C-alpha positions in Angstrom: 11.8 -12.7 -26.7 14.2 -13.9 -23.9 14.2 -17.5 -22.7 11.1 -17.7 -20.4 12.3 -20.8 -18.7 15.7 -19.3 -17.6 16.3 -17.6 -14.2 16.2 -13.9 -14.4 18.1 -11.5 -12.0 16.3 -9.5 -9.3 17.5 -6.4 -11.1 15.9 -7.5 -14.4 12.7 -8.3 -12.7 12.5 -5.0 -10.9 13.3 -3.1 -14.1 10.4 -4.9 -15.9 8.0 -4.3 -12.9 8.6 -0.6 -13.2 6.4 -0.6 -16.3 3.4 -2.0 -14.4 1.5 1.1 -13.2 0.0 0.8 -9.8 -2.1 2.9 -7.3 0.0 4.3 -4.5 -1.2 3.4 -1.0 0.0 3.8 2.6 -0.5 0.7 4.7 -0.9 1.7 8.4 -1.2 -0.3 11.6 -1.2 0.2 15.4 0.1 -2.4 17.8 1.0 -2.2 21.5 0.5 1.6 21.4 2.8 2.1 18.5 1.7 3.2 15.1 3.6 2.9 11.8 3.1 2.7 8.1 4.7 2.5 4.7 4.1 3.4 1.1 3.2 0.4 -1.0 2.0 -0.4 -4.5 1.7 -4.1 -4.1 -2.0 -4.3 -3.2 -4.7 -6.3 -5.1 -8.2 -7.5 -4.7 -8.6 -11.2 -3.9 -12.3 -11.6 -3.6 -15.6 -9.7 -3.4 -17.4 -12.4 -1.4 -16.0 -12.2 1.1 -14.3 -8.9 0.4 -10.5 -9.6 0.7 -7.3 -7.8 -0.3 -3.7 -9.0 -0.8 -0.9 -6.8 0.5 2.8 -7.5 -0.1 5.3 -5.9 2.2 9.1 -6.1 2.2 10.2 -7.9 5.3 12.9 -5.3 5.9 10.4 -2.5 6.2 10.2 -1.0 9.7 6.4 -1.3 9.7 6.3 -5.0 8.7 6.6 -6.5 12.2 4.0 -4.2 13.6 1.6 -5.0 10.7 2.3 -8.7 11.2 1.9 -8.5 15.0 -1.3 -6.4 15.0 -3.3 -8.5 12.5 -5.2 -5.3 11.7 -4.2 -2.7 9.1 -5.6 -0.1 6.8 -4.9 0.4 3.1 -5.1 4.1 2.3 -5.4 4.8 -1.4 -3.7 8.1 -2.0 -5.0 11.0 -4.1 -2.9 13.1 -6.5 -2.7 15.6 -3.6 -0.8 13.1 -1.3 2.5 12.9 -3.2 4.3 14.4 -0.2 2.8 11.7 2.1 3.8 9.0 -0.3 7.4 10.2 -0.2 7.3 10.7 3.6 6.1 7.1 4.3 8.6 5.7 1.9 11.6 6.9 4.0 13.0 3.9 5.7 14.9 5.8 8.4 11.9 7.9 9.5 10.5 6.7 12.9 7.0 5.4 12.8 5.1 8.0 14.8 7.0 10.8 13.0 5.5 9.7 9.7 2.0 10.8 11.0 3.1 14.4 11.7 1.6 15.6 8.4 -1.7 14.7 6.9 -5.1 14.4 8.5 -5.2 11.1 10.4 -8.1 9.6 12.2 -8.5 6.3 14.1 -10.8 3.7 12.6 -13.2 1.8 15.0 -10.5 -0.9 15.0 -7.9 1.6 16.3 -5.9 1.6 13.1 -4.8 5.0 11.9 -6.4 6.1 8.5 -5.9 9.1 6.2 -9.1 11.1 6.5 -9.0 12.3 2.9 -7.7 9.2 1.2 -9.5 8.3 -2.1 -10.4 5.0 -0.4 -9.7 3.4 2.9 -10.0 -0.3 3.5 -10.1 -1.4 7.2 -8.5 -4.9 7.2 -8.4 -7.9 9.5 -5.7 -10.3 8.6 -6.8 -13.9 7.7 -3.5 -15.2 6.3 0.2 -14.3 6.6 2.8 -16.0 4.4 6.5 -15.3 3.8 7.7 -15.7 0.2 11.2 -14.5 -0.7 11.8 -11.0 0.5 8.2 -10.2 1.2 5.4 -10.9 3.6 2.1 -11.6 2.0 -1.0 -10.6 4.0 -4.5 -11.6 2.9 -7.1 -9.7 4.9 -10.8 -9.5 5.1 -12.1 -6.0 4.5 -14.3 -5.1 7.4 -14.9 -1.4 6.5 -14.5 0.9 3.6 -14.8 4.7 3.0 -14.3 6.7 -0.1 -14.1 10.4 -1.1 -14.0 12.0 -4.5 -10.6 12.4 -6.1 -8.1 11.0 -8.6 -5.7 8.3 -7.4 -1.9 8.8 -7.3 -0.1 6.3 -9.6 3.4 5.0 -9.7 5.0 4.0 -13.1 8.5 3.8 -14.4 10.0 5.1 -11.2 7.8 8.2 -10.9 4.6 9.3 -9.5 2.0 9.8 -12.2 -1.5 11.2 -12.6 -4.5 9.9 -14.6 -5.2 12.0 -17.7 -8.2 11.7 -20.0 -7.2 11.5 -23.7 -9.6 11.2 -26.5 -8.2 8.7 -29.0 -8.6 9.6 -32.7 -11.3 7.6 -34.5 
């Protein structure tokens, strides 16, 4: 086991994190008439009462200032059928509005764009924004949810993955 008290490199950390499977989401926002979004896997439940989520977004992402400025965003949990959207929203050079040219997008009552056929959509109101290292951390109260049947798209070891049911031998 390596020395747990020593400082590790960012590369070593990223390499180890690749082995932590995560649901693939698209975080979307609208601010001052502009909409944008990005693919993210750093999303976690904070609390059920009140319902809150934590979202971590790289400060260099083109959508980060819009998300921070709007204080409203949606977490769209992608299905296995949304791999193309996950790749599209991960392109750093693609302009914000261009990202929405594919997929079925609707506006939530808050005005935030949401993927109509996402496995789950969380309509979020930011309650805290902190900057830690390379990322902005947003804690948001979930003010609305919707779900549809489907299997979530996962990310693990640098690749998109799907859930599979396996029966373990007794």
